[in-house]
N, C-alpha and C positions, 0 to 999 in steps of 0.2 A: 503494499500499499503505500502511495506517495505520502511524504510529510509535508503538510500544509505549512507550517511553520518552521520548517527545518527539520531533520532528523534528531533523534533522541541523543542528548550529550550523555555521557557518562555518570551514572548516579543521579541522573532525573528522572521522576516517574512521568508518565505520559497517562492521559486517559483517552479512550477511544469512545466515539460517539458515532455512529453510522460512518460515514465515509471521512470522519473528520480525525486526524491523528493530531492532539495538541499537546504541549507543554505543560504540565501542573504547574508550574513556576510561572507561567505568563497568561495563562488563560483559564479561567474559571467555567465549570460545567454546572448548568443547573436542572434539574429534570422537575417538571412544574406539571402537576396533575391538573387539568383544566376542569375537572368536574369534583375538585376537593371541597368546593364550597357551593352552596344552594343558591340558585339565581333568584335574585331580586327583580319584580318587574320595573320597569320605568315607561313612565307615561310621557308624552310631548308636553312642554308648555306653549307650542308655538310651530306652525305649519307655513313654509314660505310657499306662495304661488303668486299666480296671475289673476288680479282681477278675483279673488275669492276661489280661484281654481287652483288645482296643482301645475307645476310645471310639465311640459310634455316629457320632457327626458333631461333631467337634470344629470350630467355626468360627473359635475366636480364641482368644490366649493372651496372658498377659501376667505378668511378675514383679512381684510386690506384698512388700517385707518378708521376703525370702528365701524365699517361697512362689510357687509355679507356678500359675496360675489358667488353667483351660481351660474355654471355654464350649461346651456340648454343647446344638445347636440341637434335637435330637430328643427330649432330655428337658427343655428348658427349664431347665437349670441350670447354675450354675458349681460346677466341681470343684477344690478346693483340694489342691495337692500338696507334699509336702516333696520337693525335687529330687532326693533320694537314695533316693525310694520310689516303686516303681510302683504303691500303693495311695493313692487319695485320702486325706487327713486328714480332710476334711469337705465335703460338698456343701450349696449353699442354692439356693432358688428353688423351681422346679416350675411347670407350666403355669398362667396365669392371668393375670387383667388388676389384682390387688391389689398393694399396695406389696411389694417384695420377690420378687412373681412373675414372670415373664417369658412372652414368647408369640415364640416364632421368633428365636432370639437371632442376633444378626449381628456383633457385635463387643465386647470388654471391654476397657477402658485402666485405667490406675492411675498415680496420683501420690502424694504425701507424705501427704496428706489423704483421698483418694477414690478408690474403684473406680468407674468409670463404664461404663453397660451400655447397648448400643443394641440394640433389638429391631426386627424387620422388620414386626409386626402390632401393636404397642403403641403406635404415633406418638409415644413418649417416650425420653428419656434417663434413667435413674435413676441416683441418686447413693447408693452404699451406703459406710459407714464402713469400715476396714481391716480389721474383723471379719467384713464382709460383710453388716452388719446396715443395713438401710433408713433411709436419711437424708431425702431428697427426690427431686423431679423434676422436669422441663420438658417441654413440648411439642417436639418435632422431627418433622421431615419424614424419614420413613424410607425414600425410595427407594431401591431396591438400590445404585444405583452413588453415592449420598453417602459421604464417607470423613472420617474424624475423625483428629485427632492431639491429645495431651495433653502438657501440661506442667505444674510446680508450680502456676501462677496462670493461665493460658491455655488455652483449647480452641480449635480450630482445625477448621471445618467446610466440607467441599468442598461445591459446590451442584451438582454431577452434571451428566448430559449434558442437561438440559432448563433450563439457565439461561445466562444471559451471563454472570454473575458468577464469578471464579474460587474465591473462599472468603470465609469470614468467621472473623475472629480474635475471641473474646469473652474476658472476664475473668470467670473462676469464680465471683466474688463477685458480680458484677452481669449475669448471662448473658442476662437476657432483654431489656436495655436497653444494655449495655456492649460492643457488637459493633460493629466496622468492618467494613465490604463491601467488599473488596478485589477491583477489576475496573474499575468505572468512574472510580477515581481515578488509574487510571494509564493508560486507553485511551480513546479516543471512538468506538472502531470501533461500527458498527452491526449487525454480523453476530457470531456465536458461533464464528467458525472455529478460534479458540485454545481456548475455554474448553469447548468441548461435549465433550470427550472427556478428562476428568482421571480418571485410574483410581486414584491414590494421593496420599496426603500423610503426610509425617513430621515430626517436630519433634524437636529434642534441647533439655537444659536449659539450653543458652544461647538459646533461643528463635528459633534459625535455622530455616529450614524447607525442604523440598524439595517440588516437586510433579512429578508424573509424569503424562506424556500417552501414552494407550494406541497409538493409529493413529499418531501422530506419531514415537513413539520419542525421546521428548526427556524430560530432566528441568531442572528450573528450579530453583536455589537463591536463596533471599533470606536477609538479614541479619534481626535482630531487629529493625530499622527498616523493614521491608517493603522494602529496596532490592534489585533483581535484581542479584545478584552473578557468577552463572554459569549458562551453559547448556551442557547435556551432551548432545551429539548422536552417535548409534551407528551403526554400521557392521556389515556382516557378514552372512554367511547367516541366522542366527537373526532377525537384525531384519526381514528382508524376510517372514517368516512372522506378522508381528505385526499382522495386519489383524482388525478386529471380523468374526467369522465370520457373525454376523447383517446385516451391511452388505452384504459382498462376495461370499461363499459361503455354501452351507449348512454347517451344524456337520459333518453327515455327511463332506463333503469335506474340511473342515479338521482334523477330530479334536478332542479335548478342548477348552474353553475356555481360551485361552492365559492363565496365570498370571502374566505378566511385568508386572513394576510394581504388582501387588496386593502381592506381597510387596516392602516399602519401610522401611529403616530408616536413620536418619540419626544416627552417633555423635556426642559432642562435639568430636573430633579432626576432624571433616569426613568421616571415612569412610562412604560410602553403600554398602548392601546392596541388591541386588535380585536377581528370578530371572524364570527362563522354564522353566516344564515342571519338568524335573529337572536344571536346572543354577541355580546360584546364584554371583555375582559381587561381588566387593569392589573398589570403585573408591574411590582415595584422592588427596588433595592432595599434591605433592611439596615442597618446600623453597620452590619458587618459585610454589607455588600453583596450579601446572598438574596438572589431574585424569586420573590414569591408572588403568587397569586393572592391579590389583595380585594378583589372584587369580581363577580360573574354578574350580568345584567339581562333581563330579557327584554326586549325591543317588540313592538308591534309590528315592525317593518324589518326588512333584511338591510344590513348597513354596507356601503360601499365605500363610505368616506367618515373619518372621525376627526373633529377639530376641538380640542379641548381648549377653552378661554375661560380661565378664571373659575368662577362658579357655574358656566354654563357648558354645556357640551352639545356640539352640532352634528348631526348625522345626515347623510345623504343617502338616497335608495334610488337605483336603478329599475328595481324589480315593481316598486310601487313610486314612481317618478316624483320625487318632490324632496326639499331639505326641511329637516325636522329640529326644535331645540328642545334640550332636556337641560333640568338642573344637573349639574355635574355631582355623582355620587360621593366621590373621594377629594372634592375641593376643601382645603382647610386653609382658611384667611391667616 
């Protein structure tokens, strides 16, 4: 087996978890039972839609300067909401290939300077200012399973299921040339057994990141220097259902596409939010640095996006297209 972090030095114990071989001195391995806590039902405080109706196809959402931005793939538009209002303050975009127009919206992210929009058919990332006005764009490979994360100065791009690379980290100021491809730098493996099934990526303002693996049911945490620090491996009946339906069984037999790990959020205090269908999970490090399940919650809708914001928790759903606001169950002022 290939050594992900280098082969075992003399006298150093290693831990083996699935395809990973990690040094016990550098990386902590956590086994988390996702069903060790009873699920608590959550009811939405607010539903965001259009003139009292739900959005037709909310594909993503992000908070920006106190506004909630929802990307509607059907109308190829971004809708800006005041979090206290069900009616959007404004909308931008529309179908097209020109600046500020969109084709099949996949995602939207925001930092202190930009709103970044990914399209499925545009082969580009568009950068808008905080008012939603067009600023610039770059070419992007928009294979569906590519995932992105954004901080104030960096953007992370996963390479999806067709690449042996894990992800790239790029400086926003030099995104065409200032990128580090992460994968070959830490492993010499010749196959893609570890990297082919990245389902999600999240980053916090400290530039820590977490990668999610769909079929292997792992989360891998890296610090801002791209050192692997933690591996979270999950158990429980819910994990056994996390197989790619197009690989193992027909979608008709397995039901809806599993949302697990697509909904992924990393907070500055280390808290990680993940989701599977109509349940979300809060995983937190304790004072000793051990990650533990701290909350398990039932939703009235399947989650495809999670944004914690203080005492609020925003959830988007494609199965029942809309965005929902809940009270954050783990918030401590």
